[in-house]
C-alpha positions in Angstrom: 136.4 -15.3 54.2 135.7 -13.2 57.4 138.0 -13.5 60.3 135.7 -13.6 63.4 138.3 -13.9 66.0 139.3 -10.4 66.0 135.7 -9.2 66.1 135.1 -11.5 68.9 138.0 -10.2 70.9 136.8 -6.6 70.1 133.4 -7.4 71.4 134.8 -9.0 74.6 137.0 -6.0 75.1 134.3 -3.5 74.3 131.8 -5.1 76.6 134.5 -5.1 79.4 135.0 -1.4 78.8 131.2 -0.7 78.8 130.7 -2.5 82.1 133.6 -0.6 83.6 132.1 2.6 82.3 128.7 1.9 83.9 129.9 0.8 87.2 132.3 3.9 87.4 129.5 6.3 86.3 126.9 4.9 88.7 129.5 4.6 91.6 130.5 8.2 91.1 127.0 9.7 90.5 124.8 8.1 93.0 126.7 9.0 96.3 127.3 12.6 95.2 123.9 13.8 96.7 124.8 12.2 100.1 128.2 13.9 100.2 126.9 17.4 99.2 127.8 17.7 95.6 125.1 19.3 93.7 126.1 18.4 90.0 127.0 14.8 90.3 127.0 14.3 86.6 130.4 16.0 86.5 131.7 13.1 88.8 130.2 10.5 86.4 131.6 12.2 83.5 135.1 12.2 85.1 134.9 8.6 86.2 133.9 7.5 82.7 136.7 9.5 81.2 139.3 8.3 83.7 138.4 4.5 83.6 140.7 2.8 81.2 141.2 -0.8 80.5 144.4 -1.0 82.6 145.1 0.5 85.9 148.4 2.0 84.7 146.5 4.0 82.0 143.8 5.0 84.4 146.4 6.5 86.8 147.8 8.4 83.9 144.5 9.6 82.8 143.4 10.5 86.4 146.6 12.5 87.0 146.0 14.5 83.9 142.3 15.2 84.6 142.8 16.3 88.2 146.0 18.4 87.4 144.0 20.0 84.5 141.1 20.8 86.6 143.2 22.4 89.1 145.2 24.6 86.8 142.2 25.5 84.7 140.0 26.2 87.6 142.4 28.5 89.4 143.2 30.5 86.3 139.6 30.9 85.6 138.9 31.9 89.1 141.6 34.4 89.5 140.7 36.0 86.0 136.8 36.1 86.8 137.4 37.7 90.2 139.9 40.2 88.7 138.2 41.2 85.4 134.7 39.9 85.7 132.7 37.6 83.5 133.3 38.5 79.7 134.2 36.6 76.7 137.7 38.1 76.5 138.3 36.9 80.0 137.1 33.4 78.9 139.7 33.6 75.9 142.4 34.7 78.2 141.7 32.0 80.8 142.0 29.4 78.0 145.3 30.8 76.7 146.7 31.2 80.2 145.6 27.8 81.6 147.1 26.1 78.4 150.3 28.1 78.7 150.7 27.5 82.4 150.4 23.7 81.8 153.1 23.8 79.3 155.4 26.0 81.6 154.8 23.6 84.4 155.8 20.7 82.2 152.3 19.1 82.3 151.3 19.8 78.8 149.2 16.6 78.6 146.8 18.3 81.0 146.5 21.6 79.0 143.3 20.5 77.1 141.6 19.5 80.4 142.6 22.7 81.9 141.1 24.6 79.1 137.8 22.4 79.5 137.7 23.4 83.2 138.3 27.0 82.6 135.3 26.8 80.1 133.1 25.0 82.8 133.9 27.7 85.4 133.4 30.6 83.0 130.5 29.5 80.8 128.3 26.9 82.6 125.6 28.7 84.5 126.0 28.2 88.2 124.4 29.5 91.4 126.7 31.1 93.9 130.2 32.5 93.8 133.0 31.6 91.4 134.9 30.3 94.4 132.0 27.9 95.3 131.8 26.9 91.5 135.6 26.0 91.7 135.2 24.1 94.9 132.4 22.1 93.7 134.1 21.4 90.4 137.3 20.3 92.1 135.3 18.1 94.6 133.4 16.5 91.7 136.4 15.9 89.7 138.3 14.6 92.6 135.4 12.2 93.6 135.2 11.0 89.9 138.8 10.4 89.6 138.8 8.3 92.9 135.9 6.3 91.8 137.4 5.6 88.3 140.7 4.5 89.7 139.0 2.3 92.3 136.7 0.6 89.8 139.6 -0.2 87.5 141.8 -1.2 90.4 139.2 -3.6 91.7 138.3 -5.0 88.3 142.1 -5.9 87.6 142.4 -7.5 91.1 139.3 -9.5 90.8 139.3 -10.6 87.2 142.9 -10.3 86.0 145.2 -11.9 88.6 148.4 -12.2 86.7 
């Protein structure tokens, strides 16, 4: 016989996560044009990736996301300004960003640092590398704030324990 209760529980939890994700994505994306961010989809992606089922987990993910973005972005910026836009520079940026995270004792942010270095060095953009970094950090910061806010509100409204 099938045990429908676990499937029903999973459905409810999945629906809750889906609603949180949609709200976070829209809340992060829609205002980006009004606050001057040109690639608001990065804010939406960040908000979705930050928004977890519990605020405690969301704070941890948000911290990793922003720390990784700062480290990876700064490493990529320094290397691209020093050595230009080459694949070997990209490889070095990933290596240095990951290593720096480990040395700074934030190893859990190392993958996100490598992702940000990838975005800075490989995603086509208009303007200087400095502008790309500033935009990326603004978009990530906005997405982190929105993800945190949505989960915080959802917990306060629906899960008053």
